[in-house]
Rosetta silent file (secondary structure, phi, psi, omega in degrees, C-alpha in Angstrom):
SEQUENCE: MTRKSWVLALCAAAALVGCGGGGDEGPPPATESVPPSASASAAGFIGYLKRLVVASADTLEPVDVSGVTPPTDDAADPVAVD
SCORE:     score description
SCORE:     0.000 S_00000001
   1 L     0.000  -34.157 -179.743    0.000    0.000    0.000 S_00000001
   2 H   -65.423  -38.430  179.988    2.878    2.378    0.688 S_00000001
   3 H   -63.598  -40.695  177.681    4.244    1.896   -2.801 S_00000001
   4 H   -63.209  -39.840  179.725    0.872    2.838   -4.310 S_00000001
   5 H   -63.559  -42.013  178.685    0.754    5.962   -2.177 S_00000001
   6 H   -65.231  -43.878  179.443    4.208    7.042   -3.378 S_00000001
   7 H   -62.810  -43.139  179.092    3.340    6.415   -7.013 S_00000001
   8 H   -63.554  -42.028  179.034    0.085    8.336   -6.623 S_00000001
   9 H   -65.095  -41.268  178.178    1.879   11.237   -4.920 S_00000001
  10 H   -65.650  -39.635  177.794    4.536   11.362   -7.664 S_00000001
  11 H   -65.172  -41.006  178.322    1.884   11.330  -10.383 S_00000001
  12 H   -64.250  -42.235  178.940   -0.011   14.140   -8.667 S_00000001
  13 H   -64.508  -41.549  179.096    3.193   16.179   -8.322 S_00000001
  14 H   -64.101  -38.594  178.939    4.082   15.603  -11.977 S_00000001
  15 H   -65.464  -40.408  179.107    0.606   16.721  -13.041 S_00000001
  16 H   -67.933  -38.698  178.993    0.898   19.916  -11.002 S_00000001
  17 H   -67.101  -38.649 -179.539    4.346   20.708  -12.379 S_00000001
  18 H   -67.241  -26.342 -178.933    3.136   20.141  -15.936 S_00000001
  19 H   -83.711  -10.572 -172.686    0.278   22.624  -15.489 S_00000001
  20 L   -86.162   14.707 -178.275    2.477   25.483  -14.324 S_00000001
  21 L   -66.503  162.200 -176.477    3.729   26.605  -17.733 S_00000001
  22 L   -90.836   14.165 -177.567    3.600   30.227  -18.785 S_00000001
  23 L   -13.948 -178.228 -179.618    1.473   29.721  -21.920 S_00000001
  24 L   -73.609  126.839 -178.293   -0.209   32.416  -23.967 S_00000001
  25 L   -90.729   -1.647  179.365   -2.312   34.692  -21.806 S_00000001
  26 L    81.561 -174.623 -178.368   -4.322   36.063  -24.695 S_00000001
  27 L   -69.598  154.963  177.272   -5.002   39.706  -25.485 S_00000001
  28 L   -66.841  163.498  177.298   -4.832   42.287  -22.709 S_00000001
  29 L   -55.056  148.911 -174.582   -8.092   43.504  -21.170 S_00000001
  30 L   -61.239  -27.083 -178.555  -10.058   45.752  -23.523 S_00000001
  31 L   -98.049    3.886  177.714   -9.668   48.762  -21.272 S_00000001
  32 L   -70.583  -44.097  176.498   -5.933   48.351  -20.639 S_00000001
  33 L  -161.941  156.498  178.243   -5.063   50.046  -23.917 S_00000001
  34 L   -90.107  124.348 -179.421   -6.617   50.694  -27.291 S_00000001
  35 L   -69.692  150.843  178.053   -4.971   48.546  -29.975 S_00000001
  36 L   -58.403  -26.973 -179.576   -3.589   50.286  -33.068 S_00000001
  37 H   -65.081  -20.836  179.461   -6.004   48.250  -35.199 S_00000001
  38 H   -68.118  -26.237  177.189   -8.907   50.261  -33.724 S_00000001
  39 H   -99.491  -11.714 -174.380   -7.711   53.329  -35.645 S_00000001
  40 H   -81.930  -37.392 -177.072   -6.414   51.440  -38.698 S_00000001
  41 L  -150.200  160.925  177.870   -9.630   50.038  -40.122 S_00000001
  42 H   -64.235  -38.357  178.804  -13.365   49.937  -39.574 S_00000001
  43 H   -64.353  -39.672  177.447  -13.173   46.188  -38.940 S_00000001
  44 H   -65.297  -38.476  178.927  -10.499   46.735  -36.285 S_00000001
  45 H   -66.324  -45.944  178.171  -12.611   49.420  -34.626 S_00000001
  46 H   -62.340  -40.933  177.804  -15.718   47.189  -34.606 S_00000001
  47 H   -60.562  -41.931  178.433  -13.605   44.317  -33.219 S_00000001
  48 H   -65.562  -41.465  178.087  -12.377   46.519  -30.388 S_00000001
  49 H   -62.709  -38.543  177.231  -15.921   47.657  -29.603 S_00000001
  50 H   -63.425  -39.797  177.326  -17.070   44.029  -29.473 S_00000001
  51 H   -64.121  -36.361  177.953  -14.250   43.259  -26.990 S_00000001
  52 H   -65.432  -39.581 -177.850  -15.415   46.196  -24.859 S_00000001
  53 H   -63.952  -42.190 -176.971  -19.002   44.941  -24.838 S_00000001
  54 H   -85.105  -12.291  179.397  -18.110   41.469  -23.561 S_00000001
  55 L   -78.088  158.391  174.207  -15.461   42.716  -21.094 S_00000001
  56 L   -84.645   65.388 -172.915  -16.277   43.562  -17.512 S_00000001
  57 H   -63.413  -23.131  179.696  -15.508   47.193  -18.271 S_00000001
  58 H   -68.596  -24.018 -177.362  -17.279   48.397  -15.132 S_00000001
  59 H  -101.089   -2.503 -177.886  -14.643   46.740  -12.952 S_00000001
  60 L  -102.631  164.635  178.550  -11.567   47.768  -14.986 S_00000001
  61 L   -69.300  149.804  176.575   -9.614   51.001  -15.076 S_00000001
  62 L   -68.035  155.518 -179.896  -10.617   53.651  -17.632 S_00000001
  63 L  -118.396  144.153  178.772   -8.587   53.926  -20.823 S_00000001
  64 L   -79.750  113.780 -179.137   -7.473   57.095  -22.586 S_00000001
  65 L  -106.075   13.741 -177.760   -9.195   57.148  -25.969 S_00000001
  66 L   -65.680  -23.685  179.787   -8.114   60.653  -26.939 S_00000001
  67 L   -90.235    0.341 -177.786   -5.642   59.223  -29.470 S_00000001
  68 L   -92.202  128.895  174.734   -8.227   57.031  -31.201 S_00000001
  69 L  -115.927  107.933 -179.558   -9.696   58.253  -34.455 S_00000001
  70 L   -58.145  123.318 -178.200  -12.597   56.057  -35.541 S_00000001
  71 L   -72.255  151.327  175.796  -11.856   55.104  -39.144 S_00000001
  72 L  -122.092  147.815  178.559  -14.377   55.692  -41.879 S_00000001
  73 L  -142.601   97.208 -177.314  -14.793   53.756  -45.084 S_00000001
  74 L   -74.144  -16.008 -177.994  -17.362   55.214  -47.436 S_00000001
  75 L   -90.984  -18.166 -176.104  -16.780   52.520  -50.062 S_00000001
  76 L   -81.768  154.112  175.407  -17.399   49.478  -47.806 S_00000001
  77 L   -73.982  151.742  177.690  -20.773   47.855  -47.302 S_00000001
  78 L   -61.934  146.219 -179.896  -22.431   48.318  -43.905 S_00000001
  79 L  -119.204  131.671  177.849  -21.560   45.666  -41.335 S_00000001
  80 L   -72.504  137.078  175.346  -23.996   44.470  -38.684 S_00000001
  81 L  -101.031  113.834 -177.903  -22.739   44.771  -35.128 S_00000001
  82 L   -86.186    0.000    0.000  -23.964   41.727  -33.166 S_00000001
């Protein structure tokens, strides 16, 4: 029984060590900073707005949007915002 306990403890330790990697954390919170793509294209701006809608923006710090210029594209077809 002691041998089983040691094997089980080693397996549990190995599983915990394997989970501790630094992997990709994904994009920063939507209110941390405005990505350059929000000013580059209408699609980038809409994408940023969608990230703001699903983020918990009420609990995050405000972001300075004074440098953001919403892009316009008079030649593109209208896009639905879901």
